[in-house]
C-alpha positions as a Markdown table, in Angstrom:
| # | Residue | x | y | z |
|---|---|---|---|---|
| 1 | Unk | 143.0 | 236.9 | 153.3 |
| 2 | Unk | 143.3 | 233.4 | 154.7 |
| 3 | Unk | 139.5 | 233.0 | 153.5 |
| 4 | Unk | 140.2 | 234.0 | 149.7 |
| 5 | Unk | 143.6 | 232.1 | 149.3 |
| 6 | Unk | 141.4 | 229.0 | 150.9 |
| 7 | Unk | 138.4 | 229.9 | 148.8 |
| 8 | Unk | 140.7 | 229.8 | 145.7 |
| 9 | Unk | 142.4 | 226.6 | 146.6 |
| 10 | Unk | 139.2 | 225.3 | 146.5 |
| 11 | Unk | 137.9 | 227.1 | 143.0 |
| 12 | Unk | 141.4 | 225.5 | 141.4 |
| 13 | Unk | 141.0 | 222.2 | 142.9 |
| 14 | Unk | 137.3 | 221.8 | 141.9 |
| 15 | Unk | 138.5 | 223.2 | 137.8 |
| 16 | Unk | 141.3 | 220.7 | 137.7 |
| 17 | Unk | 138.6 | 217.4 | 137.9 |
| 18 | Unk | 137.6 | 218.6 | 134.6 |
| 19 | Unk | 141.0 | 218.1 | 132.8 |
| 20 | Unk | 141.4 | 214.4 | 133.0 |
| 21 | Unk | 143.8 | 212.2 | 130.9 |
| 22 | Unk | 143.0 | 209.6 | 128.3 |
| 23 | Unk | 142.8 | 206.1 | 129.5 |
| 24 | Unk | 145.1 | 203.5 | 128.4 |
| 25 | Unk | 141.9 | 201.1 | 127.4 |
| 26 | Unk | 141.4 | 198.7 | 124.0 |
| 27 | Unk | 139.1 | 196.3 | 122.9 |
| 28 | Unk | 142.0 | 194.0 | 121.3 |
| 29 | Unk | 144.6 | 191.7 | 122.0 |
| 30 | Unk | 148.1 | 193.7 | 121.8 |
| 31 | Unk | 149.8 | 192.5 | 118.8 |
| 32 | Unk | 152.9 | 192.4 | 121.3 |
| 33 | Unk | 151.2 | 189.8 | 123.7 |
| 34 | Unk | 154.0 | 187.9 | 125.0 |
| 35 | Unk | 152.5 | 184.9 | 124.5 |
| 36 | Unk | 152.5 | 185.4 | 120.9 |
| 37 | Unk | 156.3 | 185.1 | 120.4 |
| 38 | Unk | 157.3 | 183.0 | 123.7 |
| 39 | Unk | 155.4 | 179.4 | 124.6 |
| 40 | Unk | 154.4 | 180.2 | 128.0 |
| 41 | Unk | 152.8 | 177.6 | 130.8 |
| 42 | Unk | 149.3 | 178.4 | 131.4 |
| 43 | Unk | 150.1 | 179.3 | 135.2 |
| 44 | Unk | 152.7 | 181.5 | 134.8 |
| 45 | Unk | 150.5 | 183.6 | 132.0 |
| 46 | Unk | 147.7 | 184.0 | 134.7 |
| 47 | Unk | 150.2 | 185.6 | 137.2 |
| 48 | Unk | 151.7 | 187.9 | 134.2 |
| 49 | Unk | 148.4 | 188.7 | 133.4 |
| 50 | Unk | 147.2 | 189.5 | 137.1 |
| 51 | Unk | 150.5 | 191.1 | 138.1 |
| 52 | Unk | 152.5 | 192.7 | 135.1 |
| 53 | Unk | 149.4 | 193.2 | 132.2 |
| 54 | Unk | 147.7 | 196.1 | 134.2 |
| 55 | Unk | 150.4 | 198.5 | 133.9 |
| 56 | Unk | 152.4 | 197.0 | 130.6 |
| 57 | Unk | 149.6 | 196.2 | 128.0 |
| 58 | Unk | 146.7 | 198.1 | 126.6 |
| 59 | Unk | 144.2 | 197.2 | 128.9 |
| 60 | Unk | 144.8 | 198.8 | 132.4 |
| 61 | Unk | 142.7 | 198.8 | 135.2 |
| 62 | Unk | 142.3 | 201.8 | 136.7 |
| 63 | Unk | 141.4 | 202.2 | 140.9 |
| 64 | Unk | 138.9 | 204.3 | 141.6 |
| 65 | Unk | 141.2 | 207.1 | 143.0 |
| 66 | Unk | 142.1 | 207.9 | 139.7 |
| 67 | Unk | 139.3 | 209.8 | 139.5 |
| 68 | Unk | 140.8 | 212.3 | 141.8 |
| 69 | Unk | 143.3 | 214.9 | 140.5 |
| 70 | Unk | 146.2 | 215.5 | 140.3 |
| 71 | Unk | 146.3 | 211.8 | 141.4 |
| 72 | Unk | 144.8 | 210.5 | 138.2 |
| 73 | Unk | 147.3 | 212.8 | 136.5 |
| 74 | Unk | 150.4 | 210.7 | 138.3 |
| 75 | Unk | 149.1 | 207.5 | 137.6 |
| 76 | Unk | 148.5 | 208.2 | 133.9 |
| 77 | Unk | 152.0 | 209.0 | 133.9 |
| 78 | Unk | 153.3 | 206.0 | 135.7 |
| 79 | Unk | 151.2 | 204.0 | 133.3 |
| 80 | Unk | 152.6 | 205.8 | 130.3 |
| 81 | Unk | 156.0 | 205.0 | 131.3 |
| 82 | Unk | 155.3 | 201.6 | 131.9 |
């Protein structure tokens, strides 16, 4: 009985790896870019790009573990909320 449950869980874990969320990537700069509306000093803009733009832009950089589901689903939900 334990073998069947373990095998069933393994099959489910393998199957969910094929269900992937769409990624938040774009090739163009967003028209809502902060620097389009306000004059931002270069050093502050660099800090914003490194710290904030990953989630708060259309060019998210995803870590390697995003490819493992259900972690990828959770991270994509987090990006969508951001």
